[in-house]
C-alpha positions as CSV (number, residue, x, y, z in Angstrom):
1,X,-78.5,149.9,107.9
2,X,-74.7,149.9,107.9
3,X,-73.1,148.4,104.8
4,X,-69.6,146.9,104.8
5,X,-67.4,145.3,102.1
6,X,-65.9,142.9,104.6
7,X,-66.3,139.3,103.4
8,X,-68.4,137.2,105.7
9,X,-66.5,134.1,107.0
10,X,-68.1,131.2,105.3
11,X,-66.7,128.3,107.2
12,X,-64.6,129.0,110.3
13,X,-63.1,126.1,112.3
14,X,-61.6,126.2,115.8
15,X,-58.2,124.4,115.8
16,X,-55.7,124.0,118.7
17,X,-52.3,125.2,117.6
18,X,-49.4,125.3,120.0
19,X,-51.7,124.9,123.0
20,X,-53.9,127.8,122.0
21,X,-57.3,127.8,120.2
22,X,-57.3,129.6,116.8
23,X,-60.2,130.3,114.5
24,X,-59.3,129.4,110.9
25,X,-61.5,130.5,108.0
26,X,-61.8,127.9,105.2
27,X,-63.3,129.0,102.0
28,X,-62.0,126.3,99.6
29,X,-61.2,122.6,100.0
30,X,-59.3,120.2,97.8
31,X,-57.9,116.6,97.7
32,X,-54.7,115.6,96.0
33,X,-54.8,112.1,94.7
34,X,-51.9,109.9,93.6
35,X,-49.4,111.9,95.5
36,X,-46.8,109.1,96.0
37,X,-43.2,110.3,95.8
38,X,-42.1,107.3,93.9
39,X,-43.8,108.0,90.6
40,X,-43.2,104.4,89.2
41,X,-44.9,102.8,92.2
42,X,-47.7,105.4,91.9
43,X,-48.4,104.4,88.3
44,X,-48.3,100.7,89.4
45,X,-51.0,101.6,91.9
46,X,-53.0,103.3,89.2
47,X,-52.9,100.1,87.1
48,X,-53.9,98.0,90.1
49,X,-56.9,100.2,90.7
50,X,-57.8,100.1,87.0
51,X,-58.0,96.3,87.2
52,X,-60.9,96.7,89.8
53,X,-62.6,99.3,87.7
54,X,-61.3,102.6,89.0
55,X,-60.7,105.0,86.0
56,X,-57.1,106.1,85.4
57,X,-56.4,109.7,86.2
58,X,-55.4,112.1,83.4
59,X,-52.3,113.1,85.3
60,X,-50.4,112.2,88.5
61,X,-50.8,113.7,90.9
62,X,-54.5,114.7,90.4
63,X,-56.5,117.5,92.0
64,X,-60.1,117.1,93.2
65,X,-62.1,120.0,94.5
66,X,-64.5,119.1,97.3
67,X,-67.2,121.1,99.1
68,X,-66.3,122.9,102.3
69,X,-69.7,121.7,103.7
70,X,-68.2,118.2,103.8
71,X,-65.5,119.3,106.2
72,X,-66.0,118.1,109.8
73,X,-64.5,117.8,113.3
74,X,-67.3,115.4,114.1
75,X,-67.0,112.0,115.6
76,X,-69.3,110.3,113.2
77,X,-70.1,110.4,109.5
78,X,-73.1,109.1,107.6
79,X,-72.6,107.2,104.3
80,X,-74.7,105.3,101.8
81,X,-73.6,101.7,101.3
82,X,-71.0,99.4,102.8
83,X,-68.1,100.1,100.5
84,X,-66.8,103.3,101.9
85,X,-63.4,103.8,103.6
86,X,-61.1,106.4,105.1
87,X,-57.4,107.1,104.5
88,X,-55.2,109.1,106.8
89,X,-53.9,112.1,104.9
90,X,-51.5,115.0,105.4
91,X,-53.8,118.0,105.7
92,X,-52.5,121.5,104.9
93,X,-54.5,124.5,106.1
94,X,-53.5,127.9,104.7
95,X,-54.4,130.9,106.8
96,X,-54.7,134.5,105.8
97,X,-51.6,134.3,103.6
98,X,-49.8,131.5,101.7
99,X,-47.0,131.7,104.3
100,X,-49.4,131.0,107.2
101,X,-49.5,127.2,107.0
102,X,-50.7,124.6,109.5
103,X,-50.5,120.9,109.2
104,X,-52.7,118.2,110.6
105,X,-54.3,114.8,109.8
106,X,-57.6,114.1,108.1
107,X,-59.4,111.4,106.3
108,X,-60.3,111.4,102.6
109,X,-63.3,109.2,103.2
110,X,-64.4,107.9,99.8
111,X,-67.2,105.8,98.4
112,X,-65.2,103.0,96.7
113,X,-68.2,101.6,94.7
114,X,-68.8,105.1,93.2
115,X,-65.1,105.5,92.6
116,X,-65.3,103.0,89.8
117,X,-67.8,105.3,88.1
118,X,-66.4,108.8,88.9
119,X,-63.5,109.5,91.3
120,X,-64.5,113.1,92.0
121,X,-68.1,112.2,92.8
122,X,-66.9,109.4,95.0
123,X,-65.1,112.0,97.1
124,X,-68.0,114.5,97.1
125,X,-70.5,112.1,98.7
126,X,-68.5,111.5,101.9
127,X,-67.6,113.9,104.7
128,X,-64.0,114.8,105.1
129,X,-63.1,114.7,108.9
130,X,-60.0,116.3,110.1
131,X,-58.4,116.7,113.5
132,X,-59.1,119.7,115.8
133,X,-55.4,120.1,116.5
134,X,-52.6,121.2,114.2
135,X,-49.0,122.1,114.1
136,X,-47.5,125.2,112.6
137,X,-45.6,124.1,109.4
138,X,-42.6,126.1,110.7
139,X,-42.3,123.8,113.7
140,X,-42.0,120.6,111.6
141,X,-40.5,121.6,108.3
142,X,-36.9,120.8,109.3
143,X,-37.8,117.1,110.0
144,X,-40.8,116.8,107.6
145,X,-39.9,113.4,106.2
146,X,-39.7,111.9,109.7
147,X,-43.3,112.6,110.5
148,X,-45.5,109.5,110.5
149,X,-49.1,108.7,109.4
150,X,-50.9,105.7,110.7
151,X,-54.5,104.5,110.8
152,X,-56.6,101.7,112.2
153,X,-60.1,100.5,111.3
154,X,-62.6,98.9,113.7
155,X,-63.5,95.6,112.1
156,X,-65.4,92.7,113.6
157,X,-65.2,94.0,117.1
158,X,-61.5,94.9,117.1
159,X,-59.0,97.6,115.9
160,X,-56.9,96.5,112.9
161,X,-53.8,98.3,111.6
162,X,-54.6,99.8,108.3
163,X,-51.7,102.2,107.4
164,X,-48.3,103.0,108.9
165,X,-45.5,104.9,107.2
166,X,-43.4,108.0,107.3
167,X,-44.5,110.8,105.0
168,X,-41.4,110.6,102.8
169,X,-43.7,108.2,100.9
170,X,-45.6,111.3,99.8
171,X,-44.4,114.1,97.5
172,X,-42.6,116.8,99.6
173,X,-44.2,119.9,100.9
174,X,-42.5,122.2,98.4
175,X,-43.7,120.0,95.5
176,X,-47.2,120.0,96.9
177,X,-47.3,123.8,97.1
178,X,-45.8,124.2,93.6
179,X,-48.4,121.9,92.2
180,X,-51.2,123.8,93.9
181,X,-49.9,127.1,92.4
182,X,-49.7,125.5,89.0
183,X,-53.3,124.5,89.3
184,X,-54.3,128.1,90.3
185,X,-55.5,127.0,93.7
186,X,-56.2,130.0,95.9
187,X,-54.0,129.1,98.9
188,X,-55.4,131.8,101.2
189,X,-58.0,130.3,103.6
190,X,-57.9,126.9,101.8
191,X,-57.6,123.3,103.1
192,X,-55.9,120.6,101.1
193,X,-55.9,116.9,101.8
194,X,-52.4,116.4,100.4
195,X,-51.7,112.7,100.1
196,X,-51.7,109.4,102.0
197,X,-49.4,106.5,102.7
198,X,-49.9,103.0,101.3
199,X,-52.5,100.6,102.8
200,X,-51.0,97.6,104.7
201,X,-53.4,95.1,103.2
202,X,-55.8,96.6,100.7
203,X,-59.2,98.2,101.2
204,X,-61.2,97.1,104.2
205,X,-64.5,98.4,105.4
206,X,-65.0,98.9,109.1
207,X,-67.4,100.6,111.5
208,X,-64.9,103.2,112.8
209,X,-61.7,104.9,111.6
210,X,-58.8,106.1,113.7
211,X,-55.9,108.3,112.4
212,X,-52.7,109.4,114.0
213,X,-50.1,111.9,112.9
214,X,-46.9,111.5,114.9
215,X,-43.8,113.6,115.4
216,X,-41.0,111.3,116.6
217,X,-38.7,114.3,117.3
218,X,-40.7,115.2,120.4
219,X,-43.3,112.4,120.9
220,X,-46.2,114.7,120.0
221,X,-49.3,113.3,118.2
222,X,-52.4,114.5,116.5
223,X,-55.3,112.0,116.7
224,X,-58.8,111.8,115.5
225,X,-61.4,109.1,115.3
226,X,-64.9,108.8,113.9
227,X,-67.7,106.3,113.5
228,X,-69.1,105.3,110.1
229,X,-72.9,105.1,110.0
230,X,-74.4,103.4,107.0
231,X,-77.9,105.0,106.4
232,X,-79.2,101.9,104.5
233,X,-78.2,99.2,107.0
């Protein structure tokens, strides 16, 4: 039997980048919470969540590791209970080096009932869908703050706007990367859900979730959509 020291790929994903399909190995996954650029408003949001029972974080922003098995390109997720919801997030994928960086959109789908008990567990129990298309960071870095995140939920038989804002509402890329390094996150072959934009009208719980990442400089978009199936309905 031939032995090799080559590390077996644990979780490869096929992603379209620049019109070509690329296999990306992902060995670690993280979510960054409370990543608003305006720290005063972020703390106001923390206080608002505390009023509905969500524990205050020890620091802002906050880092939450999640399992790579929760990552998905699928078009449906299975959840327990009717108080789960998605949020459109900037998703950074680091390739074989920290300088090989791709950006896409994903959903930090979270169990809001469990969030009042333990934030990290509330993230672990839900899949983390992300789009099967990405941009090279190099292609968008010069107009980063102009990129736009938006989402919709399917509620009572119709699509309802849920989020819509430019990503200058989120801490800048350089600050995200510096924070990850401070937290000793191994950037190589990692995926990081790196922050979201505010909700338009508070938490809502729909049957489907749609997210869009838009580049107004060229009209390009990255989109993904998934259905939310409650196993105890």
